[in-house]
VOBABA-11805 format. One record per residue (C-alpha): x, y, z negated. Coordinates in steps of 0.1 Angstrom, whole numbers, padded with zeros to 4 digits, always signed. Layout:
! residues N
XYZ...
//
This chain:
! residues 299
+0000+0000+0000+0013+0035+0008+0026+0056-0021+0025+0091-0009+0003+0121-0009-0019+0133+0017-0037+0167+0022-0065+0173+0044-0058+0193+0077-0062+0229+0067-0086+0235+0097-0105+0203+0091-0143+0205+0090-0162+0188+0062-0195+0171+0069-0217+0159+0041-0215+0123+0029-0244+0099+0032-0273+0111+0012-0287+0087-0015-0324+0090-0018-0342+0085-0050-0379+0088-0053-0397+0106-0080-0405+0086-0111-0434+0086-0135-0452+0059-0156-0489+0067-0168-0511+0050-0193-0537+0059-0219-0546+0050-0256-0523+0019-0258-0497+0030-0233-0485+0066-0232-0467+0082-0200-0430+0080-0206-0403+0099-0186-0380+0076-0169-0347+0076-0186-0314+0074-0164-0278+0072-0172-0248+0059-0154-0244+0020-0153-0216+0003-0170-0186-0006-0145-0197-0043-0147-0228-0036-0127-0206-0034-0096-0189-0066-0081-0156-0049-0075-0129-0040-0101-0130-0002-0095-0154+0016-0118-0172+0047-0107-0159+0078-0126-0186+0093-0148-0190+0115-0178-0224+0104-0185-0235+0084-0216-0234+0047-0220-0259+0029-0197-0268+0005-0223-0281+0030-0248-0318+0027-0252-0339+0056-0266-0344+0055-0304-0380+0056-0317-0379+0093-0323-0365+0101-0290-0392+0080-0273-0419+0100-0293-0404+0132-0281-0403+0121-0245-0440+0108-0248-0450+0141-0261-0434+0160-0234-0451+0137-0207-0483+0143-0223-0482+0179-0220-0474+0175-0183-0499+0149-0174-0526+0159-0200-0539+0123-0201-0532+0115-0239-0554+0131-0267-0538+0163-0281-0545+0148-0314-0520+0119-0311-0498+0118-0342-0459+0111-0339-0464+0079-0360-0488+0067-0331-0465+0076-0304-0434+0058-0319-0453+0027-0322-0457+0025-0283-0438+0003-0260-0400+0010-0252-0394+0027-0218-0379-0004-0206-0410-0026-0215-0432-0001-0200-0413-0003-0165-0411-0039-0167-0446-0047-0177-0463-0071-0150-0489-0044-0141-0463-0016-0135-0441-0039-0116-0470-0052-0094-0482-0018-0086-0446-0005-0078-0441-0034-0054-0473-0030-0037-0469+0008-0033-0432+0006-0020-0429+0019+0014-0394+0033+0019-0364+0014+0032-0327+0023+0025-0293+0009+0035-0269-0007+0011-0235+0009+0014-0215-0018-0006-0217-0051-0021-0241-0049-0051-0251-0071-0079-0287-0079-0082-0303-0078-0117-0336-0091-0130-0342-0059-0150-0326-0025-0158-0319-0028-0196-0289-0042-0214-0305-0076-0215-0304-0079-0177-0294-0110-0160-0274-0112-0128-0293-0130-0103-0270-0127-0070-0255-0101-0048-0265-0083-0017-0241-0073+0012-0234-0040+0027-0255-0030+0057-0287-0045+0043-0320-0025+0048-0340-0030+0017-0375-0020+0005-0372+0005-0027-0399+0014-0050-0384+0047-0061-0382+0036-0099-0349+0043-0117-0340+0033-0152-0306+0031-0171-0286+0038-0141-0303+0013-0117-0327+0015-0089-0354-0010-0082-0356-0027-0048-0380-0056-0034-0365-0087-0021-0388-0115-0010-0416-0097-0028-0396-0098-0062-0384-0069-0083-0346-0067-0083-0324-0038-0098-0291-0024-0082-0266+0001-0094-0277+0037-0085-0259+0055-0060-0253+0029-0032-0286+0031-0012-0285+0055+0017-0311+0065+0045-0282+0065+0070-0271+0030+0085-0234+0022+0078-0215+0018+0110-0205-0018+0117-0188-0017+0150-0180-0050+0167-0197-0075+0145-0192-0087+0108-0159-0089+0087-0151-0124+0084-0115-0124+0068-0129-0121+0031-0114-0085+0027-0134-0058+0010-0130-0022-0003-0140-0013-0038-0174-0001-0049-0173+0037-0054-0156+0046-0022-0173+0067+0004-0199+0050+0025-0178+0061+0055-0148+0042+0040-0170+0011+0039-0178+0016+0076-0143+0021+0087-0133-0011+0069-0161-0031+0082-0154-0019+0118-0116-0025+0116-0120-0059+0099-0145-0070+0126-0122-0060+0154-0087-0068+0138-0094-0096+0115-0056-0104+0112-0053-0071+0090-0059-0082+0053-0045-0053+0032-0065-0019+0029-0054+0006+0004-0081+0028-0010-0082+0042-0047-0051+0057-0062-0044+0087-0085-0037+0114-0059-0055+0134-0033-0084+0121-0011-0076+0085-0022-0085+0094-0057-0119+0107-0044-0126+0074-0024-0123+0093+0010-0092+0079+0023-0078+0044+0033-0045+0030+0044-0049+0002+0069-0017-0018+0065-0005-0024+0102+0024-0015+0124+0040-0013+0158+0017-0015+0190-0010-0031+0169-0011-0001+0148-0016+0022+0177-0045+0000+0188-0061+0003+0154-0056+0041+0153-0070+0046+0187-0100+0024+0179-0107+0045+0147-0102+0077+0168-0125+0066+0196-0152+0058+0170-0145+0088+0147-0181+0102+0148-0199+0070+0139-0174+0063+0111-0174+0098+0096-0137+0104+0102-0119+0136+0095-0085+0129+0104-0059+0101+0111-0021+0098+0107+0001+0071+0123+0038+0067+0134+0044+0104+0123+0016+0117+0145-0018+0132+0133-0051+0137+0149-0080+0157+0135-0115+0164+0144-0110+0202+0143-0082+0201+0167-0092+0171+0187-0086+0190+0221-0048+0190+0212-0047+0151+0208-0020+0135+0186+0004+0160+0172+0037+0154+0158+0044+0158+0121+0077+0168+0100+0099+0141+0089+0090+0130+0054+0119+0109+0048+0108+0073+0048+0089+0047+0069+0060+0047+0046+0059+0085+0041+0060+0089+0079+0032+0064+0083+0050+0038+0105+0037+0009+0084+0001+0019+0082-0026+0038+0096-0041+0065+0073-0078+0074+0077-0094+0103+0059-0132+0105+0061-0159+0131+0051
//
């Protein structure tokens, strides 16, 4: 893996990353079940099948609301919905079901599945869970590039999807309205990129792997620059094959969301595409000059 820093071309144009859609959430009941605002927080890193965790400053995903917090949330929801008696006492509210139990009730789940009408794409491999809470049991995985039906419900850092008519939960942040690019077929050599990288990096890996299956090393996350943001990947290849990879990515830059490429001491960028490949200064080593890998930075 390359061990050097990259800076984005100073004139490079940024484009927005894939948008993750999350539907509005609300749960309504009367007398024995009060409307509760859906609670969300970042998931634990174990929600993702890859080793890399998603950076977050949010509270622990496994923390459930206390009885007092649930009462406050219920009272706030009551004021918005006006469906609960204004005379309800705090003691009555704190005895209601927890937020997780409300979401996972058979009736709520049945209605959510029945009303689901939006489909989004998975942008990376995701673990499937039978419920959103800390007692959730993993029941499989779903591959990137799958279009799934979503209910719009979120809880504890997870989104609800529908598979074969059954409710399943996946980590929030990895469903997109945009189809990931997979040029040339499927990746069959067993390589992958970590969860948490840009959907465009997922697309670059999928496309290169499908067309150049002999390449088995991809460098993504490290502590510096665009690599630390999950926006860059080093494709470890050299010689003429390296130029084939670089040209393949360049030709498909728009579909793959590429901002610029570096290979063999040459750089190509979207903003200065009319100039073609441009020479770079000598950085002092084979790796620093990108002779042993193709560097790709995405939006």
